[in-house]
N, C-alpha and C positions, 0 to 999 in steps of 0.2 A: 351318713351320720354316725359317730360312735354311740355307744351307750353313755348316758348320763353316770359318772362314776360316783356322783354325790348322794344320788338314789340308790340305796342298798337294800331295799324291802325284800320281802321273798320273792322269787320268780313264779309265775303262775302258768305251772305245768299242765291245767285244763284246756291250753289256747296253742294254736299252731301262728306263729307270725308268719304270714306270708310274705310280708316285706322283708324277715330278716333270710336271706339266701341260705345259711346253714342251716337254719330250722327247716326249711322246706326239702335240702338236700336230706337231713336226718329222717325226717317222715317218708319220703321216696325210698331212701334205701332200706328202711325198716319193712316196707312192704313189698318191696321188687317192684317199685313200679319208676316211670321215669319223673325227673322233676317237672316236666310239661303236664303230666298227670297229674301229678300233687298240684301244683298249681291251679288246675282247672278243679280239682274237688276242693280246693280253699275258695275260689271264686264262687263256687256252686253252695257249697255246704257252710260258708261263713268259716271261723278258725275254732270251734271246738273240739277237741281233740276226740272226743268219746264218738262224737257223730261222724268225725273224718277217717277213724279207725276201722268203723262198720263200711263205710263206702269204699275204703281201698279195700278191704277184705273182698270184696263183692267183686272189684276188678279182677284181684287175684285168682279166685275162684271160677270166674268167667271170662 
């Protein structure tokens, strides 16, 4: 389903939408992880970008 073009409020940059493939892909590419790993992190840590960034950094270093 596409975005509601009538809803023109500000985007919430503090969240990663696991249901939006392009957001998961961007997050994965940003951290050098697979989309599967990104999806698993979102499932485990919900969608708070700060928490997800920290978790992804641990994957990168580990």
